[in-house]
N, C-alpha and C positions, 0 to 999 in steps of 0.2 A: 514390605521388606521385614525380614525376621529380626526380632530384637536380640541383641547380644546378651549372653548370660551375665548377670550381675553378681558380683561377689561382695558381700558386706564384710568389711574389716572392722571389728568391734573391740575397742580398747576400753575396758571397764576400769575406771579410776576410783579413788575414794570419794570424790566430789561429783565428777561428771563422767559420762560415757562418751567417748569420741568415736564417731562412726565415719568411715570412708566408704564410698561405693566405687568399686573397681569394675570397669567395663572395657574390654578389649585392651587390657594392660595399662589403662589410664584411670586416675581418680577423677570421676565425673561429678561427685558430690562429696561434701565434707561438712559435717555438722556435729553439734553436741546436744545431749539430753541429760537430765539429772540422772545420777547413777541408779536410783531405785526404780526408774521407769524402764519399761520394755518397749521396744519399737515394734508396733504391730502393723506391719505392711508386708507386701510380697517380697520374699527373700529367696533367691535361687540357691545360694550357698553362702556359708559364713565361716570366717576365721575369728576365733574368740581368744582374747588375751585379757586376763583379769587379775586385780588385786583385792577383789571383794567376793569372797566365797559364797555368801548368801545370795548376792545378785547373780553370780555365775550359775548357781543352781536353778534360779528362776529362768534364766535364758535357756539353759539346757532343756529344762522341762518344756518350755515354749517350742524349741526346735523339734523335740521328739514328738510332741503332740501334733504339730503341723507337718511332720515328716520332712523337715528341712535338713539337708546334709550339712555337717559342720565339722570343723577341726578346732580343738582347744589347744592352744599353744601352752605348753607347760615347761618349767625349767629343765626337766630331764630330757626334753626334746631339743635342747640347744646343741647344735652340731659340733661344738668345740669344747675343750676342757674348761671346767668351772672350778676355781679355787675358792669356793664359798659353800655354805650349807644349802643344799637344794631344798630342804624343808623350810628354810627361812627366806630365801630370795624371792622377790616378786617377779613373775614372768614378764612384766612390763619392762623391767630393767634389762633382761636378756633379749627381749624383742627389740629394744632400742639398739642393742649391739648388732643384732642381725641386720637391722635397717641400715646402719652405718656401713656395715660390710658390703651390702648390696650396692651402695653408691660410692664409697670412698676406700674401702679395704682397711686393713689393720697395719700398724698399731693405731689406737685411737683413744681419745678421751671424750666421753659422751656426757653432755649436760642435758637434763630434763627438768623443767620447773613446772610443777603442778601443785597439788596439795602439799607435797614434799618436793624439795629440790634434791635431785640425785646427780652425783658425778661418778662416772664409771671409768674403769681403766682396763683396756684390753691390749695384750702384747702383740707382736708382729705375727705370732703363730695362731692368733685368734683365741688364746687362753684368757678367760675372764678372770682378772686378778682380784677384783673386789672394787670397793668404792666408798662413797660417803653419802649419808642421808642427813638433811637438815630441814627445818620448817620452810615451806614455800612462802611466798609473799602474802597470800591470804591468811594462812595460819599465823604468821608473825603478827599481822595486823589484828586478828581476832584475839590473840593472847594478850597483847599489850592493852587493847581496849577493855578486855575483861578484868585485867589485874590493876590497871592504873586508873584511879577514880576520876582524875581530872580529864581523862581522854575518852571517857565512856561514849559520848555522842559525836565523836570527831570523824569526819570523812577524810578520805585520801584526796589530796590536791597536788597535782604535779608541780614540781619546783625545779626548773631547768638549771638554776645556779647551784642547787643543793644547799643553799643557805636559807633555811626556812624562816620566813618572817611572821609566821603564825603556827599554831599547833598542827594544822592540817598539812602544811608544807614541810614542817619539821619531821612529822611522822613519815611522810613519803620519802624524804631524803634519807632518813635513818634506815628504813626497811630496805630500800633499794640498795643503799651502800652496803648494808649487812649481807644481802644476797650476792651482789656482784663481787664484793670483797671476798666472801667465802669461796665463791667459784674461782676467782683469780688465784687465791692462795692455793687451792687444791690443784689447779692446772699447773702452776709453777712446780709444786712438789712432784706431781705425777710425770711431768716432762723429764725431770731428773731421773726418775726410775726407768722411763722408757729410753732415755738417752737419744731421743729423736724429737 
């Protein structure tokens, strides 16, 4: 039986690269590698979305050398109006909007939490109105560990009650509350703008 053509969906983030393998319209594999690594295996076709120009260049060189067909998703390829500087916006943010459109339609508020947490706003016509960026959970943790001397060697420890009984639990409670609170605040504001 002939193997179906596999399409590699490559999302290069600041910290990790998320790879999905699409076969016959379904994701059959889903995994992450460190951003600076290149996945050296047989690839039939690739769709590349990146926020790391240096790593993107390496992937493109790799594809060309191995004669692998690919498409690079860029902000200027977003099929709706964008009220944001195309030179500044990460293609990942607009790719998230397209993904939502494929499943849910617009208007939409889109939240993505990675190295940074982003909250995007798209109106009913598909116009990307902009959004917000703030530190993701890992970055918040790294910053406080670097800057606060008494927290230098502290690990994250889940605290279901959010009343930390030690520094590990207090750190978890604070950073999760900061992230969730920030997202909830923005959703509330954006809903008023969308009136839906």
